[in-house]
VOZA-877507 format. One line per field, with one value per residue (C-alpha): chain; x, y, z. Coordinates in steps of 0.1 Angstrom, whole numbers. Layout:
BEGIN
c: [A  ...]
xx: [X  ...]
yy: [Y  ...]
zz: [Z  ...]
***
This chain:
BEGIN
c: [A  A  A  A  A  A  A  A  A  A  A  A  A  A  A  A  A  A  A  A  A  A  A  A  A  A  A  A  A  A  A  A  A  A  A  A  A  A  A  A  A  A  A  A  A  A  A  A  A  A  A  A  A  A  A  A  A  A  A  A  A  A  A  A  A  A  A  A  A  A  A  A  A  A  A  A  A  A  A  A  A  A  A  A  A  A  A  A  A  A  A  A  A  A  A  A  A  A  A  A  A  A  A  A  A  A  A  A  A  A  A  A  A  A  A  A  A  A  A  A  A  A  A  A  A  A  A  A  A  A  A  A  A  A  A  A  A  A  A  A  A  A  A  A  A  A  A  A  A  A  A  A  A  A  A  A  A  A  A  A  A  A  A  A  A  A  A  A  A  A  A  A  A  A  A  A  A  A  A  A  A  A  A  A  A  A  A  A  A  A  A  A  A  A  A  A  A  A  A  A  A  A  A  A  A  A  A  A  A  A  A  A  A  A  A  A  A  A  A  A  A  A  A  A  A  A  A  A  A  A  A  A  A  A  A  A  A  A  A  A  A  A  A  A  A  A  A  A  A  A  A  A  A  A  A  A  A  A  A  A  A  A  A  A  A  A  A  A  A  A  A  A  A  A  A  A  A  A  A  A  A  A  A  A  A  A  A  A  A  A  A  A  A  A  A  A  A  A  A  A  A  A  A  A  A  A  A  A  A  A  A  A  A  A  A  A  A  A  A  A  A  A  A  A  A  A  A  A  A  A  A  A  A  A  A  A  A  A  A  A  A  A  A  A  A  A  A  A  A  A  A  A  A  A  A  A  A  A  A  A  A  A  A  A  A  A  A  A  A  A  A  A  A  A  A  A  A  A  A  A  A  A  A  A  A  A  A  A  A  A  A  A  A  A  A  A  A  A  A  A  A  A  A  A  A  A  A  A  A  A  A  A  A  A  A  A  A  A  A  A  A  A  A  A  A  A  A  A  A  A  A  A  A  A  A  A  A  A  A  A  A  A  A  A  A  A  A  A  A  A  A  A  A  A  A  A  A  A  A  A  A  A  A  A  A  A  A  A  A  A  A  A  A  A  A  A  A  A  A  A  A  A  A  A  A  A  A  A  A  A  A  A  A  A  A  A  A  A  A  A  A  A  A  A  A  A  A  A  A  A  A  A  A  A  A  A  A  A  A  A  A  A  A  A  A  A  A  A  A  A  A  A  A  A  A  A  A  A  A  A  A  A  A  A  A  A  A  A  A  A  A  A  A  A  A  A  A  A  A  A  A  A  A  A  A  A  A  A  A  A  A  A  A  A  A  A  A  A  A  A  A  A  A  A  A  A  A  A  A  A  A  A  A  A  A  A  A  A  A  A  A  A  A  A  A  A  A  A  A  A  A  A  A  A  A  A  A  A  A  A  A  A  A  A  A  A  A  A  A  A  A  A  A  A  A  A  A  A  A  A  A  A  A  A  A  A  A  A  A  A  A  A  A  A  A  A  A  A  A  A  A  A  A  A  A  A  A  A  A  A  A  A  A  A  A  A  A  A  A  A  A  A  A  A  A  A  A  A  A  A  A  A  A  A  A  A  A  A  A  A  A  A  A  A  A  A  A  A  A  A  A  A  A  A  A  A  A]
xx: [452  414  415  440  416  387  409  419  382  370  398  390  353  362  386  360  334  358  367  330  323  352  340  305  318  340  309  289  318  319  282  287  316  309  312  345  328  322  358  348  330  358  348  366  358  371  379  355  375  365  381  381  372  407  407  430  422  405  397  387  358  365  360  392  416  421  426  425  454  458  488  505  508  524  562  577  601  571  555  587  593  559  564  599  588  552  550  581  563  532  534  539  514  476  466  483  521  528  566  562  540  567  595  577  569  606  618  592  600  638  633  609  583  566  592  576  540  530  500  502  491  459  452  458  434  408  411  408  381  358  366  368  402  398  423  410  410  377  386  419  401  377  407  424  392  386  422  418  385  402  431  407  386  413  447  478  480  444  450  481  463  434  459  480  449  433  460  465  499  493  487  451  464  448  463  497  486  474  504  528  510  509  546  563  538  540  520  529  543  571  584  620  635  642  607  591  610  599  562  565  577  547  517  530  530  522  524  557  575  563  593  572  569  603  628  653  629  618  654  659  627  636  670  654  631  660  682  654  649  687  686  658  677  651  679  717  740  749  712  707  735  723  687  699  718  686  671  636  611  613  577  550  539  521  485  480  457  424  421  384  368  336  331  337  313  286  291  289  257  241  250  246  208  208  235  237  268  279  281  295  323  329  318  348  328  345  329  339  331  331  357  390  417  440  412  403  439  441  407  417  451  438  409  431  458  432  413  445  455  420  424  458  446  415  437  459  428  413  446  449  414  422  454  435  407  432  456  485  517  517  541  523  513  476  460  427  401  381  350  369  385  374  386  366  350  346  331  339  319  330  307  310  279  278  269  265  296  309  347  358  342  355  331  352  386  391  369  384  373  339  321  295  297  291  291  260  244  250  219  232  218  233  230  235  244  207  200  208  176  155  171  166  129  128  147  124  93  103  125  160  194  181  151  151  150  145  174  161  155  120  99  77  51  34  -3  -5  -3  22  49  37  54  44  30  49  76  111  129  125  133  101  80  91  95  127  135  168  149  144  167  168  160  180  160  178  169  132  129  137  113  76  50  43  80  81  49  64  95  73  51  81  94  62  60  96  88  61  83  112  136  162  195  224  258  274  241  244  213  216  180  170  195  196  188  224  239  216  232  267  270  249  225  201  173  172  169  141  123  128  114  84  78  81  66  83  62  72  109  112  96  127  150  133  132  170  179  172  153  155  123  124  99  79  87  105  134  142  156  185  191  173  163  188  204  230  263  257  223  236  264  240  216  245  253  223  240  272  253  232  201  202  198  219  214  245  258  289  289  295  292  295  310  308  338  337  337  300  283  255  246  254  245  241  237  201  194  165  162  148  154  159  194  188  177  206  231  220  224  258  269  256  276  307  304  301  335  349  335  316  320  338  367  393  385  399  432  417  424  399  362  342  312  299  283  294  272  273  248  239  259  289  282  284  307  301  314  299  315  319  337  320  332  334  311  325  309  330  314  332  317  315  293  276  269  294  301  333  341  335  338  346  323  321  343  370  369  355  364  402  398  377  402  433  416  403  436  454  425  421  458  462  427  419  405  368  344  307  287  264  229  208  183  209  220  248  245  267  248  250  250  237  207  198  199  222  256  270  303  289  285  309  303  295  294  287  256  236  198  172  165  138  142  174  173  162  170  204  216]
yy: [713  712  700  673  660  659  641  615  610  607  583  561  561  552  525  511  510  494  468  462  459  435  415  413  404  377  363  362  343  319  312  304  280  242  224  208  182  162  151  129  107  112  93  106  91  56  30  1  -31  -62  -95  -129  -162  -165  -129  -115  -80  -80  -43  -10  14  50  87  93  64  62  36  47  37  45  67  38  20  50  49  75  85  95  114  133  140  156  176  187  200  211  223  222  237  215  202  238  260  263  260  291  295  333  328  304  330  357  334  323  360  369  340  346  384  376  351  372  344  318  293  285  284  297  274  249  212  221  250  227  201  228  238  204  192  221  249  256  260  297  322  353  371  357  321  326  341  311  288  304  302  266  257  271  252  219  224  230  198  173  161  167  130  129  159  144  112  130  150  120  100  130  148  143  129  130  102  98  88  102  94  78  42  46  68  41  16  39  50  19  -10  -17  -9  23  3  -11  23  31  66  77  67  85  116  115  111  139  163  157  174  210  204  167  172  192  169  135  114  105  141  155  132  160  181  150  143  179  180  148  162  193  171  150  180  195  163  162  199  190  159  135  116  116  129  93  84  115  105  69  80  105  77  56  57  71  53  67  56  53  18  8  -2  -38  -43  -53  -90  -93  -61  -77  -94  -62  -43  -69  -65  -27  -29  -52  -32  5  4  -11  10  41  56  75  44  22  46  64  41  18  -14  -47  -70  -107  -125  -160  -153  -173  -149  -178  -194  -159  -153  -187  -181  -146  -158  -188  -169  -141  -164  -186  -156  -140  -172  -175  -139  -146  -177  -158  -129  -152  -169  -135  -123  -155  -151  -115  -127  -154  -129  -103  -129  -116  -135  -156  -132  -100  -77  -73  -46  -57  -30  -28  -40  -70  -80  -77  -92  -123  -121  -147  -154  -178  -185  -210  -221  -244  -266  -277  -242  -219  -198  -181  -188  -171  -147  -134  -111  -102  -94  -59  -42  -8  -13  -27  -30  -53  -84  -113  -138  -123  -101  -116  -134  -160  -192  -222  -246  -283  -271  -270  -306  -321  -305  -322  -356  -350  -345  -377  -398  -385  -393  -430  -432  -448  -447  -477  -459  -459  -424  -417  -398  -388  -356  -343  -312  -294  -268  -243  -244  -212  -229  -257  -272  -304  -331  -330  -364  -383  -356  -361  -332  -298  -313  -333  -301  -293  -257  -238  -219  -208  -180  -163  -133  -97  -75  -43  -12  -9  -45  -40  -18  -47  -72  -76  -76  -113  -121  -99  -115  -150  -141  -126  -157  -179  -159  -162  -200  -204  -189  -216  -245  -259  -287  -295  -309  -328  -313  -334  -338  -376  -395  -428  -440  -456  -449  -452  -422  -427  -421  -391  -371  -385  -378  -346  -356  -329  -347  -375  -348  -331  -365  -367  -332  -341  -371  -354  -321  -287  -274  -304  -303  -265  -269  -289  -263  -236  -258  -264  -227  -214  -182  -166  -170  -200  -204  -236  -249  -279  -258  -251  -286  -273  -243  -217  -196  -172  -179  -161  -180  -176  -193  -221  -228  -226  -251  -275  -273  -295  -323  -319  -319  -350  -333  -305  -269  -242  -205  -188  -159  -137  -121  -141  -112  -74  -57  -20  1  -11  -48  -54  -78  -60  -86  -123  -149  -186  -214  -222  -257  -276  -311  -306  -339  -374  -386  -416  -394  -371  -400  -413  -378  -375  -408  -398  -365  -383  -403  -371  -362  -397  -407  -376  -340  -332  -355  -328  -326  -361  -343  -333  -369  -369  -378  -351  -346  -319  -308  -288  -263  -248  -227  -234  -206  -211  -177  -192  -219  -233  -259  -264  -291  -301  -322  -328  -295  -271  -263  -240  -226  -212  -192  -177  -155  -121  -94  -87  -125  -127  -164  -177  -196  -230  -259  -235  -256  -257  -288  -271  -235  -236  -270  -264  -232  -251  -279  -258  -237  -267  -286  -256  -245  -281  -289  -289  -303  -340  -361  -368  -391  -388  -409  -436  -433  -463  -476  -477  -508  -512  -535  -543  -523  -524  -487  -493  -515  -507  -544  -562  -567  -600  -611  -599  -563  -538  -510  -524  -499  -504  -483  -473  -476  -470  -503  -521  -502  -519  -539  -576  -589  -597  -584]
zz: [1419  1418  1382  1391  1418  1394  1369  1395  1406  1370  1362  1393  1383  1347  1359  1382  1355  1331  1357  1364  1327  1323  1352  1338  1304  1320  1338  1306  1289  1318  1315  1278  1285  1284  1317  1323  1345  1313  1315  1345  1320  1294  1263  1232  1197  1200  1173  1169  1165  1145  1155  1140  1158  1173  1186  1158  1146  1112  1108  1125  1120  1131  1126  1146  1150  1187  1215  1251  1274  1311  1322  1339  1306  1288  1291  1314  1286  1265  1293  1300  1263  1260  1291  1281  1247  1254  1290  1312  1343  1340  1376  1390  1372  1377  1341  1328  1327  1328  1327  1298  1279  1285  1274  1243  1234  1238  1216  1190  1189  1186  1159  1139  1137  1159  1172  1205  1219  1252  1257  1285  1281  1301  1276  1247  1262  1268  1231  1215  1239  1242  1217  1179  1163  1151  1164  1181  1215  1226  1219  1237  1267  1269  1266  1297  1318  1308  1316  1351  1356  1345  1369  1397  1391  1380  1391  1370  1363  1350  1328  1313  1306  1289  1268  1257  1247  1229  1209  1172  1160  1122  1097  1111  1145  1177  1210  1218  1214  1178  1171  1182  1160  1131  1131  1147  1144  1181  1213  1232  1261  1239  1226  1233  1241  1205  1194  1224  1215  1179  1188  1214  1187  1164  1180  1174  1136  1127  1089  1090  1115  1101  1089  1059  1048  1058  1073  1079  1099  1118  1128  1138  1158  1176  1185  1200  1222  1233  1241  1261  1280  1288  1300  1324  1336  1323  1305  1305  1278  1268  1264  1243  1219  1216  1209  1183  1165  1160  1125  1121  1099  1064  1059  1084  1091  1060  1064  1055  1025  1040  1040  1044  1031  1018  1051  1071  1049  1054  1092  1089  1069  1094  1125  1113  1113  1148  1165  1144  1128  1159  1181  1153  1143  1176  1204  1208  1202  1201  1175  1177  1145  1131  1104  1105  1092  1082  1061  1047  1036  1019  1001  990  977  957  943  930  916  898  884  872  855  839  826  811  793  780  769  748  733  723  708  688  675  664  647  627  618  606  592  612  620  653  670  660  689  694  716  733  739  772  753  740  773  809  841  853  887  914  949  977  1008  1035  1064  1093  1088  1125  1137  1107  1114  1082  1081  1049  1024  991  973  943  931  944  970  960  924  932  966  952  972  948  977  994  967  932  918  894  879  897  868  879  913  920  911  945  959  932  939  977  972  950  976  1004  982  980  950  953  936  916  902  864  847  810  794  760  740  746  739  764  757  780  782  801  835  833  811  795  774  737  727  700  700  713  699  682  648  649  651  616  626  616  648  633  616  649  652  662  632  628  617  584  575  581  550  527  543  536  563  562  567  598  611  607  627  655  655  658  687  706  698  709  743  747  737  757  747  774  761  776  778  750  731  739  753  771  772  805  833  871  893  907  872  866  894  893  856  859  830  822  805  832  859  840  838  876  882  861  883  917  903  906  935  957  947  952  987  996  982  1003  1034  1031  1027  992  999  965  944  921  892  898  863  850  839  876  876  856  878  856  886  903  937  958  966  1003  1003  981  1006  1035  1019  1012  1049  1055  1035  1055  1088  1087  1075  1101  1089  1107  1102  1088  1109  1111  1145  1177  1202  1206  1236  1244  1253  1289  1279  1286  1262  1244  1218  1213  1187  1191  1166  1154  1143  1127  1113  1078  1061  1076  1083  1060  1030  1038  1038  1005  989  1006  991  956  958  970  938  918  932  926  892  879  870  903  896  901  938  944  951  985  997  1025  1026  1008  985  962  930  900  883  848  829  793  778  802  819  854  868  903  926  961  982  1017  1044  1078  1093  1063  1033  1005  975  946  918  887  860  845  861  827  821  793  786  802  770  755  779  808  831  869  870  850  864  899  912  910  931  957  958  963  989  1009  1008  1025  1047  1062  1063  1101  1109  1116  1087  1095  1079  1076  1101  1088  1104  1115  1089  1061  1043  1017  987  957  931  893  883  848  856  892  901  925  910  898  883  850  862  845  870  904  934  971  973  1004  1005  1031  1047  1028  996  983  951  955  920  905  872]
***
C-alpha cells in the first residue's frame, strides 16, 4: 500500500513537471510566433496593372498574380462552396475543429490514404500567411496556436475574406478574382454556380484538379463539392443537377499574346530603379500610360505582315540566285542556310506631337526571341531622313526654297581638322588614283606579294580615308537646282553643297535643338545621315515640324497610383518653341511636296494633309520613313540587326513608306481630317521649281510655294 502511495505521488510530480515543461515549451513557441495583428494591414503580393490611355489593361507585373476583392463582391455560391468542401463548421469553431479532425482521421484510416484534411480555413490561412510549408509536429503546433490567435482578433467574415484573396488556385492564380479571370475570363462577381464549385475544389490540389491537366478528375471534384453543398442545404437537388451538366473549360483561359511587350519593358526599366522590384512586382500599382491599344494592335499587325512579305520575297530571290549559280531547273527545291537567310527586323514609333505622348511602339518582330527594342535602343544611320534638319538650319539662316544649290560630283579631302573641297576636282576619276585596288588581303595571298605592293595598298587605304566623294542615288547630276528640288528629290550632292554653306556645326545645332541627342560628327557627311540615331529621337525631332516649331518631350507614363488609389507620380507635357512658325511652315510645305512629288510618293494613298521624308543608307542597310499629320508623327525603320543590306533598290520609299501608309490609314480612320495652320508672315507665290523665279506661262513645273514675307522671288522666269 505504501509503495502504491509513493508511485502515485511520484506520478503526480512527474505529470506536474511534464505539464510545466509543456507549458513552458508552449510559451517559448508562442514567443517565436509572428504577430497576427499584421493582418489588420493585410497587404498580400498584389499585381501591378498597366493601362493604356483609354483605361484598357495592357499588361500586368507580378510575383503572385492576385487582385483583392471585398467579401461582398464574392458570390455567395462561391463562399458556400468553399465552406462546404473546406470547413463545414467554420462559423461554429474557434479556429480548431476537433470533430472535423476526428472525422478526417476516421475517413483517412478507412480509406488507407489521405482523402480528407482536418485543417480549418483559419489554420490554412495561418499556414499560408505566417508559416513555412514543411510538415512536422512543431509546424502543426504553431499553426494551431496561430489559428486561435487569428480567431480571437478577427471576425469570421474577415478571416473568410483573407482566405479567399490569399489562397492559390493553380495556373499562377492567387485569390478568387484572378482565378475567375484565369479559368473563365470573367470577374468573380459574374461566376455561376457550376464555376464556383469548380474553383472551390481547386485549393486542395490545384494541379490534380485543374481541368487543363485532368478533365475527368475536375468533373469528379466539382461533383463532390456540389453534393456537399446540397447536403448542407446550400443548393437544391435541381440546382446540383443543372450545375453538374455544365461543361468545364477544357483549357484554362489562354493568355493573350502580349500586344505591347517592348513598351511594357521600357516602362519596367524606367520604374524599377525608382520604386524597386518589391513595389513594382508586389505593390499593386496602377500605371496609366499614353499608349493607345487600338493603334498598337494596328502597328503590330501591319509591321508583322509587311516584314513577313519582305522575307518571302527575299527568300524567293535568294533561291533564284542559287538556282542560277548551280544551273538548276526553275522548279528545283533549294534549302537556304541560316547564314544565307535571316528574318528582317523593323521598328515603329508613333507620337502625338501636340503633347509628346507615345501612342504606339513596335521594337521588333518577336519580343520572346529578342528583347532588344529597336525603337528606343537601335543606333542606325538615318540616311536622307536627316536632311530636313540641314534644310531647316538653311531656311532659318536666310536661304529660301528659291536658293540655287550646285548638284555636281565633287571630291573632299580631310586636312586633319575639316573636310575641304579639292580645287579643280569634281570626281574621284580626276585624281588619277585607282582606288579599286583597295581590298582586304587574306593571309595566304600575302606570301605571293612583294613588300612594295603591300605598302601601296596600305597607302591607298589611308588616302581613301582622307578623301570623300558624295554621289547621287542614280549617279545623275543636274547642275544648278533650287533648294526646293534638293529636298523634294532628295539629291545628295546638292544637300552636301548646302551643308558646306551653312557649316556642319551650325546645322547640327538645329538637329540637337529639335531632339536629336545621339552624338553626330560635325562633318559634311552628316548631311547624308552618316551618324547614328535612334528611331524614337528621330520621331521626336519630327514632332517639331508637326507642331508649328514647338518641341515636346516624349513620354510614356501619364500617372501612377498606389494600391489605395493615391497618385504618387504624374507627368505633364513639356513644350518649348525651338524654331519659328514661319521657318517651320516652309519646311512642312517642302516635306509635303516630298510626299506629293518626291521619294515619299507612296504615302499619297493616305488622302489627308501630311508630310514626311524617306531615308536610305548608301548600301541599302537601312530603310526609313518618318511622316506626320497635325496630330500624329510616326517613324518606321526596316533593316537587319547585323547591317546586312536589304537588297538593291530597297530604299525607304519602297520598304518603309508602305508600312507607314498602311498603318496611318487605319490608325487615323475614325479621326477628323486636319490641315496644318498657316502662320502670319507667310506669302504664297507661283514659283518655277527649276529656276527659282516667279512662274510664267512658259514654266513647265510651277508650284504655289510659301516664302517668308519679303524673301519671295521678285523676277519672272
